[in-house]
C-alpha positions in Angstrom: 48.2 19.8 52.3 50.0 16.9 52.4 53.4 16.5 49.9 52.4 13.0 48.1 49.4 10.4 48.7 51.0 7.5 48.7 50.0 4.4 47.3 50.1 1.1 47.0 51.0 -1.4 43.7 50.7 -5.4 43.3 51.8 -6.6 39.9 52.0 -9.6 39.6 54.4 -11.9 39.0 53.1 -14.0 36.3 51.0 -12.9 32.9 47.2 -13.9 33.7 46.0 -15.8 30.6 49.6 -17.7 29.6 50.9 -17.8 33.7 54.2 -16.8 31.6 56.4 -15.0 34.1 57.7 -12.1 33.9 60.9 -11.2 33.0 63.2 -9.9 36.4 64.7 -6.7 33.6 60.6 -6.3 33.1 60.3 -5.1 37.0 63.2 -3.2 36.4 62.3 -0.7 33.5 58.9 -0.4 35.0 60.3 0.9 38.4 63.0 2.9 36.6 60.5 4.6 34.3 57.7 5.2 37.4 60.4 6.4 39.4 61.7 9.0 36.3 57.7 9.5 36.3 56.7 10.7 39.7 60.2 11.2 41.5 60.3 7.9 43.5 59.3 4.4 44.2 59.8 2.0 47.1 60.1 -1.9 46.2 57.8 -3.3 49.7 58.7 -7.1 48.6 58.6 -9.6 45.1 56.8 -12.4 44.7 54.7 -12.0 47.8 52.1 -14.9 47.5 48.7 -14.1 47.4 45.1 -15.7 47.0 42.1 -14.2 45.0 39.1 -15.3 43.3 38.0 -14.8 39.6 34.3 -14.5 39.0 34.6 -15.5 36.1 36.1 -18.4 36.1 34.2 -22.3 37.9 34.3 -22.7 41.3 35.9 -25.3 42.0 39.0 -23.0 39.6 38.5 -20.7 42.7 40.8 -19.9 44.9 43.9 -18.4 42.3 47.5 -18.6 43.9 50.3 -15.7 42.5 52.8 -13.7 43.6 53.2 -10.6 43.3 55.8 -7.3 43.5 54.7 -4.9 45.8 55.9 -0.9 45.2 54.8 1.5 47.5 54.8 5.1 44.9 53.8 8.8 46.1 52.7 11.6 43.8 51.5 15.2 44.6 47.9 15.3 44.8 46.9 16.9 41.4 49.1 14.3 39.7 46.8 11.2 41.2 45.1 10.5 38.3 48.3 10.7 36.5 49.7 7.7 38.8 46.1 6.5 38.0 46.3 6.1 34.0 50.1 4.5 34.3 49.1 1.4 36.9 46.0 1.5 33.8 48.6 0.7 31.3 51.0 -1.2 33.7 47.7 -3.5 33.7 47.4 -3.6 30.2 51.7 -3.6 29.5 51.5 -7.5 32.2 49.1 -9.0 31.2 46.5 -9.1 34.0 43.1 -8.0 34.1 43.5 -5.5 36.6 45.8 -4.2 39.5 45.9 -3.6 43.0 45.8 -0.1 43.7 45.3 0.6 47.4 45.3 4.6 48.4 47.5 4.0 51.6 47.5 7.8 52.7 49.3 10.4 53.0 53.1 11.8 53.8 55.2 14.4 54.5 58.7 15.2 53.7 60.4 16.2 57.7 63.3 18.0 56.0 66.6 18.9 57.8 66.5 22.4 57.9 70.1 22.6 56.4 68.1 21.4 53.3 64.5 22.3 53.7 63.7 23.7 50.0 62.6 27.7 49.6 60.2 27.2 46.9 
């Protein structure tokens, strides 16, 4: 069994409905909360350009360009649903219809034998 299940999470820099840019402090607070809850996270990139199609908008309004912060979070297998709920709340908090939540794979921790946990 893997030590962690790894997920990629993209959070847009702007609110979906208003286009208001989220302040860096909001992302910092989210990152710290995520690390406290799940034990770690990595910022993979910030303000990365993306394009997507919104089927609720007229064809001429697409594609939509946005910029996203990309995070990698690994959780113990039994906490996957808890992370999914956290991401749902993140979508709500950041004013998004949805967030990109990709199960990226599994990972294990390879320890220096002198520091390997006993349990």
